[in-house]
N, C-alpha and C positions, 0 to 999 in steps of 0.2 A: 805498652810496655813502661816501664819504669825508668823516665830517661836520668831522672837525677834526684837527689836528696841532701837539703840543707839543712842542716841541725845547728841550731843556737841556743845554747846553756840548757843541757839536756845532760843531770848526771855531772858525768867528768868530762863532759865532750863540753868544750866552749865554744869552740867553730869548727865546722868540719862541711866541706861540700863535696859529694860524690858524683859519678859521671857512671851513669851504667847503660849498656849497651845487649844486642840478642844473644843471641848462645848461655853456655854454662859459663856463670861466675861466680869464684869462691872466696869467704871470709874467711881466715885462719888467724892464728893467736892463741897466745897460750890462756890457759883458763884464769879468769879474773880480769885478764886484759880490756872488757869492754862492750865483747861481738853484741851480748846480751841486749847492752844499751842501745845498738842499731835498732835491731829488732823494737824494741820497746819505741823509741824515735819515730818510725814506720808505722807501728803499730797505731799512736797516736794520730799522728799527719791520717790513716784511714779510719778514723773515727773510735776507737778505741776507748774504755772506761779512764777519764783524765784524774791521773794521781800526785797529788800535786810532791810526791817523794821525788818525781824525774826533774825538778825545777833545780837547776845548779845552784849550790849554796853562795848565796851573796845576791844573787843576779831577781831583776825585777819581772824578768819570765822566760820562760823558754818558747822557742818557736822551733816550728818545725814543717815544713813543705816539699811535698814529692810531686815532682812534676811526671806528668805520662805523656805519649805522643796521644793523636788525634785516638778517644775514646771509641770502643766496640758500638755496635748499634745497641744496645740494651740500655748502655750507661747515658749513652748520646739522648737517648728519645727520653728519659728520667731528667736529662739539663735540658731539654728542651719544653718541656711540660714548666716547668720554672723561668721561662725565656733566658735561662741563661746559653751563651755560645757555646754552643759542641764542635766548631772547626777549629782545627789545630789543635797548640799543646793544650792542657787541661793542669790545674796546679789545684794540688788540695792543699791547705794550710792549717795548722793549728796554731795559738797560742795558751799557752798554761801559766797561771800566776800561783805563788806559794801559798795563795789563799785557798786551792783548789778550781778556782772560775778558772773558766775556759772560754776561747771563743773560735768557732770555725768557720775558713772561707773556702770558695772557691771562684778559682780565679779572681782572685780579691774583691767575689760580693760575700758579704756576711752571708752565711745559714747557718741550719740546724745542725749539731754534731750527729745526729742520725744520720742526715743524708751525706754526710763522709762515710759514716759504716757502713749505710747503702750503697754509695759507688763503688766503695774498697772491696764488696765481695763481688762487684761486677773486672774489678781491676785485676785485685792479687791472690792466689791463696795461698795459704802459709798451713803447713804440714810438719810437728814435729813437737818438740817439748815445748814451744812456744803457747801455741795454740792451734787447733784445728778448722780451717776453713774450705767453703768451696765444695773440693771433691769429697771429702767425708761426710759431709751435707747428708742426710738422709733425702730431704729433699729434692736432690741435685743427682739423686740414684738413676730415676726414671729415664733421665734423659741423657743419662752417659749413657746407659743401656741400650735406648734409643741410637745413639752416635755411632759406639758401636757396631750396631747391628745396619746400619744404613737405613731407618725407617721413617727417611723423610717422607715418603709417598704415604705409608701407610698412615702417618700422623697426620699430616696434612688432610686426606681423607677423613681422618676420624674427628679431627677439627673444624672441619666443613660441617658435616653430618651434624655435630655437636651445635654448632650456631645455628643451623635450621630448624633443629630440634626445639632448643630453646624459642628462637622465635617464632613456633609454630604454636609450641603453647602458651605464648604471653598472647597469642590472639585468640587462641581457645579461649584459655581462661577471664580474659577482657571481656570478651563475647557472653562468657557464659555469667559472670559478674554482671554484666549489663542486663542481662536477660533477667535476673532475679529481681535486681534492682526494679528494673521498670516492670515484671508481674506483680512485686508487694504492692507497686502503686496502681494499677490496671486499674483497679475499681475508682480511684480519686482520680484518676487520669480521663478515664469514660466520661465520669461524672462534670468534670471540668469541661472537657470536649464539649458536650450535650448543652451546656449554659450556655458556653461560648459560640455556640451553631444558632442555638435561640439567639442570640444575639444578634449573631450575623452583621457583623463591622463593615464598614466601607473604608476602602483610603480615602482622608481628608474629610470626613462626614463631621469630626469632632467642631472641625472648622469652621463650615456652612453652617452646625447647630448651634454653635456659641453666635456666631453672627445675627442667625434668627431670633435668639433669644434675646440679644440686645437690641431689635428693633422692635419685638413684640413690648420688652418694657418703656420702650419711648413711645408706643402708641396710646400709653393713657393720657401724654398729654393733648394727643391729635381728638380723642376721643374728648378732650373735655371739649376743646376749640370747634369741634363736625356738631357737637348737640346744643353749644352755644349759639351758632351758626344756625341752626336749625329754629331755635327760639327764636332767634331773633327775626328770622323769616316770617315767622309766623305760621299758624294751619295752613293759609289760601296765599301766599303775596301776590302771585301771578293773576288770582280770581279779583284780589282786590284793584288789580291795576285794569284788568276788563273791565271792573265793573264800571269806572269813573270814565272810561275810554264809550262805554254805552250812554252814560249821563251825557255827555259832551255831544256824543254823535245824535240826539235826538233832538238837541237844539241847533243841529249845523245849519241846515237850511236858513235859518232867519241870520244864523253867526256870518252871511256871507265871505265867509272864508277864515273869518278868525278864529275857529279852533281847530283849524289845518294844522300847523304846525305844535299843537299841543297833543291832539290826535296818534300825529306822524311817530310823536317823542315816545307817548302811552302804548304803542305799535310794540317799538322799539325794545321802549323797559319789559313789556313783556313776556317778547322774548327772551330776552337775555333773562328775567329773572326765573322761567320758566327753566332753563338751562342751568343757570345755578342751582334751582331746585334737584335738580334729577342729578348732577354732578354729586352734592353734598350727600345728599341721600344715598348713592351707589358708594362714596365713600365712608359714609358712616359702614354700609353690610359688609366693607373690605376690614376693617377695623372688626369689626363681633367676630369677622372670620376667623382673624388673628388673633385674637382676643382669646376664643374656641380654643386652638391649638397649642394654648402657651403651654396649659400643663404637660400635652404630652413630648412638647418639647424640650422641656424640663425634663421628664423622665426620662427620656432616651439618652438626651446629655450625661446626667449624672450615672445614668448605668453603665455607658462605656465608660467616665472616668473611674468609677468604681472598678471595672474590671481591669483596667490600666494598671488600678496602684496593684490589684493583687497579682497581676505577673511582674509588678518592677520594669513597667515600659511605658513610653510614649504613647496614647492612645490611636493613634497614626500607626503604629506597629501592630496592634492587634491584629489584623487580618493577617500579617507575616506569622505570627503565635499561632492563632488559629490553626493554617496551613500544614504549621511544624507540628503540632499536637494532630492532626488527621494523618502524616507520615509517622510519628511514632508509634499509635494505637496502630496503623495499617500494619505496621514493621513487627508487633509484637507479632502479629501471628507468621510471620515470616520468620522472626529471627530463631524459631526452633531448629527450622531444617539449616540457617545457616550455622546455628553453634554445632548441629551436627556434622556437617560438612568440616568445620573447622576441628571438632574433637577429632573426625576422621583424618585428615592431616596430621594432625599433631602426632596421630595413633602411628600411623606412615611415616613420621621422621623420626620417632624413635625405632622404630624395629630398623629402619637404616642405619642411626647409631649404631644401633646393639650390634649390626654386621660388619659396621666396621670399627669398632670395637672388641670385636671376636677375632675378627682378624688378627687386629695389632696385638692381642693376647697369645695367639699363638706363635707370632712372629716373635715376639718378645720369651715366649717359653723357649723356643730354639736357643735365643739370642742369650739366654740365662745361662745355659748348659754351657754354650759357647765360650762365655764371657767367664764365668766359674773355671773351665777349663785351663783358658790361656792365662788368668791369673795364677791360680795354681802352680802352672809348671816356671813361673815368675818366681814363686814360693825359698822354694830350695839356695837357689844361687844367692839369696839376699838374707840365708841363714835362717831361715822359716820354714827348714823342713819339715817340722813337727807341726809345721800348721796348715790349716785346711781355710777354703774361701766361698762363701756360696753366695747365688745369688735369689732370693726368696718374692717370689709372685704370688701376689695374695688378692682377693675381690677390694677395690676400695670406689671412691666416691666417684662416680660415673663426672666426668666434664671435657673440657676442649682437649685431655692427653689419655685417653680413653677411659675405664675402668678400672684400671690396674693399680697398688700398689706396690714400689720397686724395694727393696731394701738390702742391702750388704753388709752379710752377718760374715763373723769368721771367727775361729776358736785356736789358741797357740799350742794344745795338744791334744791327739785324739783320743783322750778319754773326756776331756772335758765338751760341754753344750757350748752349742755356735751363740754367739749373742751380738750386739752392736758392736759396729766398730770402738769406737769410745769407748765402752765399759770393759771389753775384754782387754785391748792390747792397751802394753806401756805406753811412754812418752816415743820410743825409739822404736819398737814394732809400728807405731801408728803410721809413721813417715814411713817406713819401708813396706806397710801393706797400701799407702797412697803412692809412694814409686811402684811399686808392680802395676797397681791400677793404672796408674799415666805410664808404665813404659807398652802397655797391652794398648793403651787410648791415643800413643805414641802423635799419630794422624789430626789431631783433635787439639791444638797446640794450647787454646785456651786461654786464659788471664797469665797474666805473669806470675810464675809458682814459686816461693822461698821454702825450702825444707831447713829447718832449725835439728842440728846433731842427727843428721838420719843414719849416720853413721855410730850413733853409740852402741859401744857395747860387740862392736865387730872391727875385725880386721883381717889382713891378709887377702886372703881369694872373695871372703866376701865381699870386704870394701872396694876391691877391685871389681865386682860383677855392679855393686852401686853406682862408680866411677863410671862404668859401662853406660849402665842405663840413665844416669843424669846426664851424660853427656849427649845421647840420642834425643832425650827430651829438648836439649838445647838446642840442636838442629830444628825443632819443630816450633821451637818459640824461645822464651828466657826464662831461663833459671837461676835462680840466688842460693846458692849453699854457705852454709856456715858450716865447717870441718873440720874434724881434727885427724882426717885418715888422708896421707901422703898418697895413695891410690887413687881419692876422689878429686886432691887439690890438681895433681900433676893431668889431669882430663880438662883442667877450668882454660877457656880463650881469655879471661880475665882474671887476674888473682892483689885481692887485698890482704893488705895486713893490718891485724889490729894489736895494738899495743901501749904500753903507758908510758908516759913521761913524766913521771913525778906522780902528780895527782889530776894528770891530762891525761885522755885517751887520744889514741893520732890514730888514723887513717891513713896507709901509703897503697898508693895503684903499684903491683912490682915488675919492674921488666924482666927478660929472661934471666940475667944474672941473677936479680933478686928473689923471683921464682924459685931457682936452684938453689940459693941458699936457704931461704923458708923451707922448701921441703925436707932438706937436710936437717934441719932441727926438728921437724915434727918428726925425722926417722929417727936421729942419733940423742935428742934430747936436750941436754943444758947443753955439753960439750961436743960442739962439730966438728966432726974429726973430715979427713982429706978421704976416708971411706965413706962415709954419708953422703958426700958431695958427691963423690963416685955415683953413689948407689942414685941419690937424687937425680943426677943429669939420666942415669940409665931409664931410671921410670919416668922420667920426662918424654925423652923419644920412646921407649916402648910405648906407653897409654897414647904418643901422637899429641901430647899437650902442649 
């Protein structure tokens, strides 16, 4: 609901603060007093195109702020997406410079003007000479028809079925695409798998091979040392020691113990030398074995590293890559069945959506006839007795709202073809068609509604019928009407008079006496007579205003 409108330096308005409430509020005043300026100012706050001509002559800028009570869920969701607090009062504000530059704000946070326009469409419907929003937008017709018919359950069922269809088709498409990619690369994949299986990498193998290679490279010094040791030991160092012992042993009886220590030492030395020769010889054999395996170690290590580079992983990850490739190859044989299952599920989901959409279409077809009949009955009292209204139901692009395109069409004379509301009807007729629709949909209070000159070209009983319907709409929500019809003004719960004081526009909310005087002016014209005041008083009482 529109709670207030603050205007600064807009055309003839220097400073104006208005407060609005629920029900039917009317703005009246003589032609040229500035009623359209109020609507222009409100349009600016709601994101309309910025026109530098709205800036009051001599002012640095124009400033308009429209305040609303806590916004509806659709608008609140938009605000939450932008991290703007959606709780409590909502203020849309726009400033405009004489050079045409404008700035937009929501609760004092700078935003794009397009966001004001988007929110404004959720908060306010405008009908009449000024512009058409909301109700007469073809994009809203399907939702209006569904609300008229009470299709909540059918709409929700179609939306659920659509979501399931979308998920099922996405899953099937993803599986098909993955299988197509895998089949295209199958030969290469199987060749890579065969190569990697021949390599048969093991966890931690690279580290072990690298360490072994370092040892093999270090063995060269060990080989040199062992070779030199064997050379120094000679061909038979132990034999030489044994020969020396035999020489001493031949003369041992004559030596009378002189050779005992030497012979003992030679025995010990012979034993140690024999052990040393054995160990050195064995060391050489082991070294030769390692040297013999050096080429195999290097070949294996380099093969692992080449494979790791090819697959862009560490060598220790090759066993995981091998297992993953095995699973992929195995999956190729299973994916065909999986794709078939997913395609079958997608077909079932499409069939379920088609059923839900068909049920919704049937309901809409019945509701379309009922809505056209209900609106048609509202047209004669609104001086549209030669006009006709119909609801066109056509196949549309399937989606969460079903598979129908809904369009409201009118004709103003029986011999004329039907056409879109905005193309066929004049400004005043558009507003009355909108009023007829809203009268039928009165239970749907929706956003605040503004009717500009809805009574243009009518009077008497027709104006009274317009007033009755506007008052009924006011009981369901907030309605703001710019009117020249006293029959409409008499129905108002709040009455604002727009007038000019020199070069300034002023707006005053009228009390009961002021209402009577203004309605008398509307009845009598320039000279207000006692008879006009009596007629105004009677009209207010008769209308229950």
